[in-house]
A tleap script that builds the chain and sets N, CA, C and O, in Angstrom:
source leaprc.protein.ff14SB
mol = sequence {
  NASP VAL GLN LEU GLN ALA SER GLY GLY GLY
  LEU VAL GLN VAL GLY GLY SER LEU ARG LEU
  SER CYS THR ALA SER GLY PHE THR SER ASP
  ASP TYR ALA ILE GLY TRP PHE ARG GLN ALA
  PRO GLY LYS ALA ARG GLU ALA VAL SER CYS
  ILE SER LEU SER ASP GLY GLU THR TYR THR
  THR GLY SER VAL GLN GLY ARG PHE PHE VAL
  SER SER GLY ASN THR LYS ASN THR LEU LEU
  LEU GLN MET ASN ASN LEU LYS PRO GLU ASP
  THR ALA VAL TYR TYR CYS ALA ALA ASP SER
  THR LEU ILE ARG SER SER TRP SER MET PRO
  THR GLN TYR ASP TYR TRP GLY PRO GLY THR
  GLN VAL THR VAL SER CSER
}
set mol.1.N position { 44.992 -45.991 -31.634 }
set mol.1.CA position { 44.768 -46.889 -30.567 }
set mol.1.C position { 43.182 -46.339 -29.887 }
set mol.1.O position { 42.618 -45.314 -30.269 }
set mol.2.N position { 42.800 -47.006 -29.123 }
set mol.2.CA position { 41.206 -46.630 -28.677 }
set mol.2.C position { 41.878 -46.024 -27.338 }
set mol.2.O position { 42.837 -46.525 -26.749 }
set mol.3.N position { 41.240 -44.936 -27.000 }
set mol.3.CA position { 40.983 -44.133 -25.635 }
set mol.3.C position { 40.079 -43.942 -25.035 }
set mol.3.O position { 39.060 -43.542 -25.597 }
set mol.4.N position { 40.108 -44.116 -23.932 }
set mol.4.CA position { 38.502 -43.839 -23.221 }
set mol.4.C position { 38.897 -42.691 -22.026 }
set mol.4.O position { 40.003 -42.817 -21.500 }
set mol.5.N position { 38.059 -41.630 -21.610 }
set mol.5.CA position { 38.297 -41.359 -20.244 }
set mol.5.C position { 36.714 -41.379 -19.731 }
set mol.5.O position { 35.857 -41.097 -20.569 }
set mol.6.N position { 36.345 -41.675 -18.503 }
set mol.6.CA position { 35.386 -41.351 -17.739 }
set mol.6.C position { 35.634 -39.402 -17.243 }
set mol.6.O position { 36.637 -38.738 -17.505 }
set mol.7.N position { 34.273 -38.868 -16.438 }
set mol.7.CA position { 34.517 -38.187 -15.910 }
set mol.7.C position { 32.992 -37.742 -15.220 }
set mol.7.O position { 32.126 -38.608 -15.347 }
set mol.8.N position { 32.684 -36.790 -14.680 }
set mol.8.CA position { 31.719 -36.449 -13.908 }
set mol.8.C position { 30.983 -37.266 -12.573 }
set mol.8.O position { 29.847 -37.372 -12.113 }
set mol.9.N position { 32.291 -37.746 -12.268 }
set mol.9.CA position { 32.328 -38.333 -10.247 }
set mol.9.C position { 31.933 -36.937 -9.801 }
set mol.9.O position { 31.779 -35.828 -10.312 }
set mol.10.N position { 31.813 -37.687 -8.244 }
set mol.10.CA position { 31.779 -36.329 -7.473 }
set mol.10.C position { 31.160 -37.039 -6.182 }
set mol.10.O position { 30.866 -38.231 -6.093 }
set mol.11.N position { 31.023 -36.041 -5.185 }
set mol.11.CA position { 30.437 -36.479 -4.174 }
set mol.11.C position { 29.222 -36.069 -3.956 }
set mol.11.O position { 29.084 -34.846 -3.946 }
set mol.12.N position { 27.940 -36.957 -3.711 }
set mol.12.CA position { 26.325 -36.312 -3.581 }
set mol.12.C position { 26.134 -37.229 -2.403 }
set mol.12.O position { 26.719 -38.219 -1.963 }
set mol.13.N position { 24.924 -36.399 -2.014 }
set mol.13.CA position { 24.122 -37.352 -0.883 }
set mol.13.C position { 23.165 -38.614 -1.374 }
set mol.13.O position { 22.649 -38.774 -2.480 }
set mol.14.N position { 23.112 -39.244 -0.498 }
set mol.14.CA position { 22.205 -40.410 -0.477 }
set mol.14.C position { 20.736 -40.060 -1.332 }
set mol.14.O position { 20.032 -39.312 -0.653 }
set mol.15.N position { 20.282 -40.326 -2.300 }
set mol.15.CA position { 19.181 -40.155 -3.116 }
set mol.15.C position { 19.418 -39.137 -4.316 }
set mol.15.O position { 18.532 -38.795 -5.099 }
set mol.16.N position { 20.762 -38.695 -4.352 }
set mol.16.CA position { 20.892 -38.019 -4.956 }
set mol.16.C position { 21.725 -38.492 -6.386 }
set mol.16.O position { 22.474 -39.466 -6.324 }
set mol.17.N position { 21.565 -37.811 -7.562 }
set mol.17.CA position { 22.121 -38.161 -8.654 }
set mol.17.C position { 23.245 -37.363 -9.663 }
set mol.17.O position { 23.419 -36.160 -9.860 }
set mol.18.N position { 23.858 -38.442 -10.156 }
set mol.18.CA position { 24.885 -37.704 -11.115 }
set mol.18.C position { 24.954 -38.691 -12.204 }
set mol.18.O position { 24.564 -39.858 -12.221 }
set mol.19.N position { 25.618 -37.874 -13.248 }
set mol.19.CA position { 25.965 -38.343 -14.501 }
set mol.19.C position { 27.352 -38.245 -14.928 }
set mol.19.O position { 28.122 -37.299 -14.758 }
set mol.20.N position { 27.630 -39.736 -15.704 }
set mol.20.CA position { 29.255 -39.877 -15.570 }
set mol.20.C position { 29.294 -39.785 -17.113 }
set mol.20.O position { 28.443 -40.509 -17.630 }
set mol.21.N position { 29.910 -39.219 -17.821 }
set mol.21.CA position { 30.588 -39.696 -19.406 }
set mol.21.C position { 31.757 -40.306 -19.855 }
set mol.21.O position { 32.877 -40.277 -19.346 }
set mol.22.N position { 31.439 -40.763 -20.686 }
set mol.22.CA position { 32.772 -41.717 -21.087 }
set mol.22.C position { 33.260 -41.049 -22.922 }
set mol.22.O position { 32.677 -41.418 -23.941 }
set mol.23.N position { 34.271 -40.176 -22.893 }
set mol.23.CA position { 34.207 -40.008 -24.287 }
set mol.23.C position { 35.312 -40.886 -24.813 }
set mol.23.O position { 36.391 -40.926 -24.222 }
set mol.24.N position { 35.080 -41.609 -25.927 }
set mol.24.CA position { 35.651 -42.677 -26.700 }
set mol.24.C position { 36.584 -42.023 -27.750 }
set mol.24.O position { 36.253 -40.887 -28.087 }
set mol.25.N position { 37.524 -42.467 -28.237 }
set mol.25.CA position { 38.337 -42.270 -29.477 }
set mol.25.C position { 39.321 -43.019 -30.134 }
set mol.25.O position { 40.172 -43.471 -29.367 }
set mol.26.N position { 39.459 -43.274 -31.254 }
set mol.26.CA position { 40.375 -44.395 -31.717 }
set mol.26.C position { 39.503 -44.982 -32.437 }
set mol.26.O position { 40.047 -45.235 -33.512 }
set mol.27.N position { 38.156 -45.435 -32.433 }
set mol.27.CA position { 37.070 -46.364 -33.103 }
set mol.27.C position { 37.347 -46.481 -34.590 }
set mol.27.O position { 37.479 -45.430 -35.216 }
set mol.28.N position { 37.453 -47.653 -35.234 }
set mol.28.CA position { 37.443 -47.751 -36.648 }
set mol.28.C position { 35.974 -48.172 -36.988 }
set mol.28.O position { 35.613 -47.904 -38.133 }
set mol.29.N position { 35.204 -48.702 -36.283 }
set mol.29.CA position { 33.948 -49.117 -36.577 }
set mol.29.C position { 33.247 -48.942 -35.516 }
set mol.29.O position { 33.772 -48.492 -34.498 }
set mol.30.N position { 32.057 -49.238 -35.566 }
set mol.30.CA position { 30.981 -49.141 -34.315 }
set mol.30.C position { 30.842 -50.267 -33.759 }
set mol.30.O position { 30.106 -50.417 -32.783 }
set mol.31.N position { 31.729 -51.499 -34.454 }
set mol.31.CA position { 31.320 -52.693 -33.849 }
set mol.31.C position { 32.254 -52.888 -32.135 }
set mol.31.O position { 33.128 -53.707 -31.851 }
set mol.32.N position { 31.668 -51.845 -31.306 }
set mol.32.CA position { 32.500 -52.182 -30.068 }
set mol.32.C position { 31.204 -51.997 -29.104 }
set mol.32.O position { 30.202 -51.568 -29.676 }
set mol.33.N position { 31.135 -52.171 -28.203 }
set mol.33.CA position { 30.571 -52.252 -26.874 }
set mol.33.C position { 31.216 -51.556 -26.270 }
set mol.33.O position { 32.395 -51.590 -26.623 }
set mol.34.N position { 30.841 -50.412 -24.893 }
set mol.34.CA position { 31.333 -49.448 -23.920 }
set mol.34.C position { 30.531 -50.108 -22.847 }
set mol.34.O position { 29.309 -50.252 -22.888 }
set mol.35.N position { 31.294 -50.484 -21.917 }
set mol.35.CA position { 30.773 -51.046 -20.227 }
set mol.35.C position { 30.931 -49.778 -19.326 }
set mol.35.O position { 31.395 -48.679 -19.627 }
set mol.36.N position { 30.578 -50.087 -18.503 }
set mol.36.CA position { 30.870 -48.981 -17.511 }
set mol.36.C position { 30.887 -50.339 -16.346 }
set mol.36.O position { 30.051 -51.236 -16.230 }
set mol.37.N position { 32.478 -50.052 -15.364 }
set mol.37.CA position { 32.507 -51.294 -14.139 }
set mol.37.C position { 32.433 -50.035 -12.887 }
set mol.37.O position { 32.092 -48.853 -12.873 }
set mol.38.N position { 32.768 -50.666 -12.242 }
set mol.38.CA position { 32.784 -49.795 -10.449 }
set mol.38.C position { 33.623 -50.988 -9.623 }
set mol.38.O position { 33.523 -52.215 -9.605 }
set mol.39.N position { 34.694 -49.813 -8.798 }
set mol.39.CA position { 35.349 -50.816 -8.045 }
set mol.39.C position { 35.321 -50.315 -7.119 }
set mol.39.O position { 35.744 -49.176 -7.312 }
set mol.40.N position { 34.941 -50.524 -5.649 }
set mol.40.CA position { 35.010 -50.165 -4.516 }
set mol.40.C position { 36.262 -50.795 -3.855 }
set mol.40.O position { 36.774 -51.844 -4.244 }
set mol.41.N position { 36.762 -49.947 -2.675 }
set mol.41.CA position { 38.200 -50.240 -1.828 }
set mol.41.C position { 37.861 -51.981 -1.415 }
set mol.41.O position { 36.788 -52.458 -1.049 }
set mol.42.N position { 38.942 -52.552 -1.588 }
set mol.42.CA position { 39.245 -53.788 -0.685 }
set mol.42.C position { 37.744 -54.730 -1.834 }
set mol.42.O position { 37.368 -55.818 -1.397 }
set mol.43.N position { 37.218 -54.316 -2.870 }
set mol.43.CA position { 36.519 -55.262 -3.496 }
set mol.43.C position { 36.793 -55.884 -5.081 }
set mol.43.O position { 37.792 -55.427 -5.637 }
set mol.44.N position { 36.117 -56.720 -5.716 }
set mol.44.CA position { 36.459 -56.711 -7.355 }
set mol.44.C position { 35.801 -55.721 -7.936 }
set mol.44.O position { 34.875 -55.056 -7.471 }
set mol.45.N position { 36.407 -55.637 -9.157 }
set mol.45.CA position { 35.623 -54.821 -9.984 }
set mol.45.C position { 34.260 -55.682 -10.520 }
set mol.45.O position { 34.152 -56.900 -10.666 }
set mol.46.N position { 33.143 -54.489 -10.787 }
set mol.46.CA position { 32.068 -55.200 -10.663 }
set mol.46.C position { 31.384 -54.712 -12.060 }
set mol.46.O position { 31.843 -53.619 -12.390 }
set mol.47.N position { 30.599 -55.122 -12.798 }
set mol.47.CA position { 29.802 -54.935 -14.177 }
set mol.47.C position { 28.558 -53.551 -13.441 }
set mol.47.O position { 27.958 -53.448 -12.371 }
set mol.48.N position { 28.615 -53.025 -14.219 }
set mol.48.CA position { 27.391 -52.028 -13.700 }
set mol.48.C position { 26.571 -52.183 -15.411 }
set mol.48.O position { 25.457 -52.697 -15.317 }
set mol.49.N position { 26.820 -51.961 -16.288 }
set mol.49.CA position { 25.988 -51.519 -17.663 }
set mol.49.C position { 26.957 -51.221 -18.697 }
set mol.49.O position { 28.062 -50.705 -18.532 }
set mol.50.N position { 26.321 -51.676 -19.997 }
set mol.50.CA position { 26.948 -51.695 -21.136 }
set mol.50.C position { 26.166 -51.263 -22.462 }
set mol.50.O position { 24.974 -51.538 -22.599 }
set mol.51.N position { 26.886 -50.586 -23.412 }
set mol.51.CA position { 25.641 -50.351 -24.665 }
set mol.51.C position { 26.548 -50.909 -25.778 }
set mol.51.O position { 27.767 -50.788 -25.904 }
set mol.52.N position { 25.763 -51.472 -26.460 }
set mol.52.CA position { 26.210 -51.809 -27.793 }
set mol.52.C position { 26.570 -50.859 -29.055 }
set mol.52.O position { 25.590 -50.826 -29.800 }
set mol.53.N position { 27.472 -50.197 -29.474 }
set mol.53.CA position { 27.579 -48.963 -30.362 }
set mol.53.C position { 26.977 -49.310 -31.662 }
set mol.53.O position { 26.515 -48.353 -32.284 }
set mol.54.N position { 26.857 -50.794 -32.355 }
set mol.54.CA position { 26.311 -50.941 -33.241 }
set mol.54.C position { 24.717 -51.082 -33.039 }
set mol.54.O position { 24.132 -50.502 -33.953 }
set mol.55.N position { 23.899 -51.642 -32.173 }
set mol.55.CA position { 22.748 -51.360 -32.763 }
set mol.55.C position { 22.097 -50.965 -31.176 }
set mol.55.O position { 20.981 -51.452 -30.995 }
set mol.56.N position { 22.603 -50.227 -30.125 }
set mol.56.CA position { 22.217 -49.432 -28.863 }
set mol.56.C position { 21.405 -50.282 -27.976 }
set mol.56.O position { 20.563 -49.811 -27.213 }
set mol.57.N position { 21.608 -51.270 -28.060 }
set mol.57.CA position { 21.284 -52.644 -27.059 }
set mol.57.C position { 22.154 -52.480 -25.851 }
set mol.57.O position { 23.380 -52.557 -25.776 }
set mol.58.N position { 20.988 -52.161 -24.629 }
set mol.58.CA position { 21.894 -52.133 -23.298 }
set mol.58.C position { 21.722 -53.137 -22.519 }
set mol.58.O position { 20.703 -53.816 -22.640 }
set mol.59.N position { 22.737 -53.454 -21.506 }
set mol.59.CA position { 22.601 -54.057 -20.477 }
set mol.59.C position { 22.619 -53.657 -18.892 }
set mol.59.O position { 23.071 -52.532 -18.681 }
set mol.60.N position { 22.334 -54.161 -18.112 }
set mol.60.CA position { 22.408 -53.560 -16.650 }
set mol.60.C position { 22.658 -54.719 -15.612 }
set mol.60.O position { 22.301 -55.888 -15.754 }
set mol.61.N position { 23.277 -54.227 -14.638 }
set mol.61.CA position { 23.869 -55.178 -13.573 }
set mol.61.C position { 22.007 -55.273 -12.657 }
set mol.61.O position { 21.103 -54.512 -13.003 }
set mol.62.N position { 21.895 -55.940 -11.954 }
set mol.62.CA position { 20.545 -56.228 -11.162 }
set mol.62.C position { 20.624 -55.335 -10.242 }
set mol.62.O position { 19.610 -54.693 -9.968 }
set mol.63.N position { 21.706 -55.120 -9.636 }
set mol.63.CA position { 21.558 -54.331 -8.714 }
set mol.63.C position { 21.603 -52.916 -8.683 }
set mol.63.O position { 21.551 -52.296 -7.621 }
set mol.64.N position { 21.738 -52.117 -10.307 }
set mol.64.CA position { 21.636 -50.766 -10.412 }
set mol.64.C position { 19.930 -50.948 -11.207 }
set mol.64.O position { 19.419 -49.870 -11.509 }
set mol.65.N position { 19.432 -51.709 -11.400 }
set mol.65.CA position { 18.396 -51.367 -12.442 }
set mol.65.C position { 17.316 -50.859 -12.087 }
set mol.65.O position { 16.755 -51.118 -11.023 }
set mol.66.N position { 16.868 -49.999 -13.033 }
set mol.66.CA position { 15.855 -48.902 -12.383 }
set mol.66.C position { 16.529 -47.698 -11.900 }
set mol.66.O position { 15.720 -46.775 -11.817 }
set mol.67.N position { 17.477 -47.433 -11.620 }
set mol.67.CA position { 18.282 -46.283 -10.794 }
set mol.67.C position { 19.619 -46.023 -11.830 }
set mol.67.O position { 19.718 -44.850 -12.190 }
set mol.68.N position { 20.579 -46.884 -12.316 }
set mol.68.CA position { 21.083 -46.643 -13.566 }
set mol.68.C position { 20.750 -46.522 -15.093 }
set mol.68.O position { 19.849 -47.313 -15.373 }
set mol.69.N position { 21.106 -45.915 -15.996 }
set mol.69.CA position { 20.924 -45.807 -17.023 }
set mol.69.C position { 21.750 -45.466 -18.336 }
set mol.69.O position { 21.879 -44.283 -18.653 }
set mol.70.N position { 22.279 -46.414 -19.059 }
set mol.70.CA position { 23.388 -46.226 -20.114 }
set mol.70.C position { 22.632 -45.709 -21.206 }
set mol.70.O position { 21.494 -46.066 -21.511 }
set mol.71.N position { 23.357 -44.810 -21.801 }
set mol.71.CA position { 23.003 -44.528 -23.303 }
set mol.71.C position { 23.945 -43.559 -23.864 }
set mol.71.O position { 24.774 -42.982 -23.161 }
set mol.72.N position { 23.771 -43.289 -25.712 }
set mol.72.CA position { 24.761 -42.536 -26.118 }
set mol.72.C position { 24.762 -41.154 -25.852 }
set mol.72.O position { 23.588 -40.860 -25.626 }
set mol.73.N position { 25.405 -40.250 -25.771 }
set mol.73.CA position { 25.355 -38.784 -25.916 }
set mol.73.C position { 24.989 -38.158 -27.321 }
set mol.73.O position { 24.804 -38.825 -28.339 }
set mol.74.N position { 24.914 -36.848 -27.236 }
set mol.74.CA position { 24.635 -36.165 -28.097 }
set mol.74.C position { 25.755 -36.235 -29.104 }
set mol.74.O position { 25.423 -36.143 -30.286 }
set mol.75.N position { 27.325 -36.417 -28.747 }
set mol.75.CA position { 28.188 -36.160 -29.580 }
set mol.75.C position { 28.534 -37.663 -29.825 }
set mol.75.O position { 28.481 -38.478 -28.904 }
set mol.76.N position { 28.908 -38.018 -31.158 }
set mol.76.CA position { 29.589 -39.296 -31.462 }
set mol.76.C position { 30.495 -40.085 -30.583 }
set mol.76.O position { 31.609 -39.561 -30.576 }
set mol.77.N position { 30.455 -40.738 -30.128 }
set mol.77.CA position { 31.290 -41.519 -29.116 }
set mol.77.C position { 31.295 -40.907 -27.841 }
set mol.77.O position { 32.364 -40.834 -27.234 }
set mol.78.N position { 30.305 -40.477 -27.369 }
set mol.78.CA position { 30.466 -40.087 -25.858 }
set mol.78.C position { 29.188 -40.939 -25.246 }
set mol.78.O position { 28.085 -41.159 -25.747 }
set mol.79.N position { 29.510 -41.166 -24.520 }
set mol.79.CA position { 28.486 -42.708 -23.965 }
set mol.79.C position { 28.305 -41.732 -22.231 }
set mol.79.O position { 29.077 -41.012 -21.598 }
set mol.80.N position { 26.774 -42.245 -21.987 }
set mol.80.CA position { 26.766 -41.649 -20.437 }
set mol.80.C position { 26.054 -42.499 -19.712 }
set mol.80.O position { 25.242 -43.294 -20.185 }
set mol.81.N position { 26.325 -42.372 -18.533 }
set mol.81.CA position { 25.843 -43.179 -17.399 }
set mol.81.C position { 24.852 -42.448 -16.414 }
set mol.81.O position { 25.445 -41.603 -15.744 }
set mol.82.N position { 23.755 -42.526 -16.195 }
set mol.82.CA position { 22.804 -41.637 -15.451 }
set mol.82.C position { 22.809 -42.432 -14.399 }
set mol.82.O position { 22.631 -43.612 -14.701 }
set mol.83.N position { 23.008 -42.127 -12.774 }
set mol.83.CA position { 22.758 -42.375 -11.659 }
set mol.83.C position { 22.025 -42.104 -11.015 }
set mol.83.O position { 22.382 -41.221 -10.235 }
set mol.84.N position { 20.663 -42.569 -10.861 }
set mol.84.CA position { 19.731 -41.767 -9.746 }
set mol.84.C position { 19.338 -42.656 -8.669 }
set mol.84.O position { 19.123 -43.859 -8.815 }
set mol.85.N position { 19.233 -41.853 -7.315 }
set mol.85.CA position { 18.531 -42.452 -6.307 }
set mol.85.C position { 19.815 -42.923 -5.871 }
set mol.85.O position { 19.667 -44.097 -5.531 }
set mol.86.N position { 21.112 -42.524 -5.709 }
set mol.86.CA position { 22.300 -43.199 -5.164 }
set mol.86.C position { 22.389 -43.563 -3.627 }
set mol.86.O position { 21.958 -42.878 -2.699 }
set mol.87.N position { 22.930 -44.580 -3.561 }
set mol.87.CA position { 23.036 -45.557 -2.282 }
set mol.87.C position { 24.334 -45.193 -1.971 }
set mol.87.O position { 25.088 -44.780 -2.852 }
set mol.88.N position { 24.770 -45.328 -0.517 }
set mol.88.CA position { 26.090 -45.727 -0.345 }
set mol.88.C position { 26.915 -46.791 -0.609 }
set mol.88.O position { 28.129 -46.879 -0.425 }
set mol.89.N position { 26.069 -47.669 -1.099 }
set mol.89.CA position { 27.314 -48.738 -1.440 }
set mol.89.C position { 27.677 -48.873 -3.075 }
set mol.89.O position { 28.349 -49.680 -3.718 }
set mol.90.N position { 26.928 -47.728 -3.410 }
set mol.90.CA position { 27.626 -47.177 -4.818 }
set mol.90.C position { 28.885 -46.345 -5.154 }
set mol.90.O position { 29.357 -45.827 -6.166 }
set mol.91.N position { 29.220 -46.453 -3.831 }
set mol.91.CA position { 30.488 -45.452 -3.874 }
set mol.91.C position { 31.726 -46.521 -4.272 }
set mol.91.O position { 32.111 -47.450 -3.563 }
set mol.92.N position { 32.296 -46.107 -5.718 }
set mol.92.CA position { 33.547 -46.485 -5.718 }
set mol.92.C position { 33.832 -45.562 -6.977 }
set mol.92.O position { 33.312 -44.478 -7.242 }
set mol.93.N position { 34.805 -46.282 -7.693 }
set mol.93.CA position { 35.727 -45.514 -8.768 }
set mol.93.C position { 34.853 -46.367 -10.044 }
set mol.93.O position { 34.560 -47.563 -10.063 }
set mol.94.N position { 34.574 -45.363 -11.025 }
set mol.94.CA position { 33.656 -46.214 -12.044 }
set mol.94.C position { 34.711 -45.819 -13.470 }
set mol.94.O position { 35.303 -44.748 -13.601 }
set mol.95.N position { 34.743 -46.770 -14.275 }
set mol.95.CA position { 35.430 -46.836 -15.102 }
set mol.95.C position { 34.401 -47.277 -16.402 }
set mol.95.O position { 33.312 -47.841 -16.287 }
set mol.96.N position { 35.072 -46.852 -17.673 }
set mol.96.CA position { 34.478 -46.953 -19.020 }
set mol.96.C position { 35.797 -47.865 -19.378 }
set mol.96.O position { 36.964 -47.639 -19.060 }
set mol.97.N position { 35.079 -49.338 -20.394 }
set mol.97.CA position { 35.898 -49.945 -21.209 }
set mol.97.C position { 35.309 -49.759 -22.475 }
set mol.97.O position { 34.464 -48.887 -22.676 }
set mol.98.N position { 35.788 -50.677 -23.494 }
set mol.98.CA position { 35.624 -50.605 -24.887 }
set mol.98.C position { 35.788 -52.180 -24.716 }
set mol.98.O position { 36.658 -52.702 -24.020 }
set mol.99.N position { 34.840 -52.847 -25.441 }
set mol.99.CA position { 35.214 -54.256 -26.257 }
set mol.99.C position { 34.982 -54.497 -27.467 }
set mol.99.O position { 33.807 -54.458 -27.830 }
set mol.100.N position { 35.936 -54.788 -28.352 }
set mol.100.CA position { 35.742 -54.831 -30.021 }
set mol.100.C position { 35.168 -56.442 -30.123 }
set mol.100.O position { 35.648 -56.985 -31.118 }
set mol.101.N position { 34.580 -57.026 -29.616 }
set mol.101.CA position { 33.973 -58.502 -29.630 }
set mol.101.C position { 32.718 -58.719 -29.118 }
set mol.101.O position { 32.344 -59.888 -29.021 }
set mol.102.N position { 32.110 -57.974 -28.827 }
set mol.102.CA position { 30.814 -58.314 -28.068 }
set mol.102.C position { 30.270 -59.264 -27.984 }
set mol.102.O position { 29.518 -59.595 -28.900 }
set mol.103.N position { 30.440 -60.104 -26.813 }
set mol.103.CA position { 29.848 -61.845 -26.623 }
set mol.103.C position { 28.560 -61.166 -25.531 }
set mol.103.O position { 28.724 -60.732 -24.391 }
set mol.104.N position { 27.576 -61.235 -26.139 }
set mol.104.CA position { 26.577 -60.254 -25.375 }
set mol.104.C position { 26.120 -61.422 -23.891 }
set mol.104.O position { 25.516 -61.013 -22.900 }
set mol.105.N position { 26.390 -62.266 -24.003 }
set mol.105.CA position { 26.424 -63.165 -22.638 }
set mol.105.C position { 27.135 -62.922 -21.881 }
set mol.105.O position { 26.855 -63.205 -20.717 }
set mol.106.N position { 28.634 -62.158 -22.258 }
set mol.106.CA position { 29.560 -62.388 -21.404 }
set mol.106.C position { 29.774 -60.541 -20.972 }
set mol.106.O position { 30.905 -60.066 -20.872 }
set mol.107.N position { 28.734 -59.843 -20.798 }
set mol.107.CA position { 29.129 -58.358 -20.941 }
set mol.107.C position { 29.765 -58.092 -19.936 }
set mol.107.O position { 30.732 -57.334 -20.007 }
set mol.108.N position { 29.309 -58.742 -18.582 }
set mol.108.CA position { 29.651 -58.074 -17.304 }
set mol.108.C position { 31.203 -58.584 -17.009 }
set mol.108.O position { 31.839 -58.177 -16.037 }
set mol.109.N position { 31.815 -59.687 -18.141 }
set mol.109.CA position { 32.794 -59.812 -17.202 }
set mol.109.C position { 34.083 -58.902 -17.784 }
set mol.109.O position { 34.315 -58.992 -18.989 }
set mol.110.N position { 34.766 -58.195 -17.113 }
set mol.110.CA position { 35.805 -57.550 -17.142 }
set mol.110.C position { 36.921 -57.746 -18.328 }
set mol.110.O position { 37.310 -56.887 -19.120 }
set mol.111.N position { 37.357 -59.213 -18.220 }
set mol.111.CA position { 38.399 -59.737 -19.440 }
set mol.111.C position { 37.674 -59.615 -20.729 }
set mol.111.O position { 38.217 -59.804 -21.817 }
set mol.112.N position { 36.530 -59.318 -20.580 }
set mol.112.CA position { 35.709 -59.190 -22.228 }
set mol.112.C position { 36.684 -57.911 -22.851 }
set mol.112.O position { 37.069 -57.965 -24.018 }
set mol.113.N position { 37.018 -56.835 -22.013 }
set mol.113.CA position { 37.170 -55.724 -22.482 }
set mol.113.C position { 38.486 -55.413 -22.727 }
set mol.113.O position { 39.303 -55.669 -21.843 }
set mol.114.N position { 38.913 -54.822 -23.936 }
set mol.114.CA position { 40.073 -54.683 -24.368 }
set mol.114.C position { 40.817 -53.139 -24.120 }
set mol.114.O position { 42.013 -52.870 -24.232 }
set mol.115.N position { 39.908 -52.411 -23.820 }
set mol.115.CA position { 40.838 -51.074 -23.559 }
set mol.115.C position { 40.358 -50.198 -22.079 }
set mol.115.O position { 39.269 -49.624 -22.094 }
set mol.116.N position { 40.822 -50.167 -21.413 }
set mol.116.CA position { 40.227 -48.898 -20.307 }
set mol.116.C position { 40.596 -47.660 -19.830 }
set mol.116.O position { 41.762 -47.266 -19.866 }
set mol.117.N position { 39.658 -47.007 -19.375 }
set mol.117.CA position { 40.174 -45.532 -19.376 }
set mol.117.C position { 40.566 -45.521 -17.853 }
set mol.117.O position { 40.443 -46.559 -17.201 }
set mol.118.N position { 41.163 -44.054 -17.119 }
set mol.118.CA position { 41.261 -43.643 -16.110 }
set mol.118.C position { 39.692 -43.600 -14.903 }
set mol.118.O position { 38.758 -43.005 -15.441 }
set mol.119.N position { 39.448 -43.987 -13.850 }
set mol.119.CA position { 38.299 -43.950 -13.467 }
set mol.119.C position { 38.138 -42.880 -12.698 }
set mol.119.O position { 39.198 -42.409 -12.286 }
set mol.120.N position { 36.772 -42.118 -12.234 }
set mol.120.CA position { 36.633 -41.204 -11.810 }
set mol.120.C position { 35.583 -41.878 -10.371 }
set mol.120.O position { 34.794 -42.823 -10.348 }
set mol.121.N position { 35.988 -40.970 -9.363 }
set mol.121.CA position { 35.591 -41.416 -7.913 }
set mol.121.C position { 33.992 -40.696 -7.865 }
set mol.121.O position { 33.631 -39.599 -8.290 }
set mol.122.N position { 33.235 -41.743 -7.194 }
set mol.122.CA position { 31.802 -41.165 -7.158 }
set mol.122.C position { 31.963 -41.911 -5.816 }
set mol.122.O position { 32.352 -43.071 -5.679 }
set mol.123.N position { 31.533 -40.892 -4.680 }
set mol.123.CA position { 31.282 -41.007 -3.413 }
set mol.123.C position { 29.868 -40.359 -3.059 }
set mol.123.O position { 29.544 -39.192 -3.278 }
set mol.124.N position { 28.885 -41.621 -2.307 }
set mol.124.CA position { 27.749 -41.280 -1.900 }
set mol.124.C position { 27.564 -41.369 -0.060 }
set mol.124.O position { 27.705 -42.404 0.591 }
set mol.125.N position { 27.280 -40.236 0.412 }
set mol.125.CA position { 27.670 -39.646 1.729 }
set mol.125.C position { 25.782 -39.791 2.352 }
set mol.125.O position { 24.722 -39.290 1.976 }
set mol.126.N position { 26.195 -40.774 3.479 }
set mol.126.CA position { 24.514 -40.922 4.409 }
set mol.126.C position { 24.325 -39.766 5.279 }
set mol.126.O position { 23.307 -39.669 5.965 }
savepdb mol mol.pdb
quit
């Protein structure tokens, strides 16, 4: 089974940075995409970014473009989300998820993803 674990969350001041990691296991091929989502209290789950493991193509939602960057880590099946210039509205639980049949036009839809890991809390204080 595919398993995912996000880590690296914490408390940071406005303008600070955090780097989240997603460790994935159980993949039988590289035909997966890893998405990052977040959910703030009382709000719907929101797509943040996505990376295709097969070709490295990335996607990022407009509200975090230029501040958040998704990449592959140094070890196999470790994905990173570098978050810079954090704002209070970035406060949320962040999740990584795996999609085995990436339809690139649907990368931001939570229903597209087959596997989810437990989230990690990111709190940005002003």
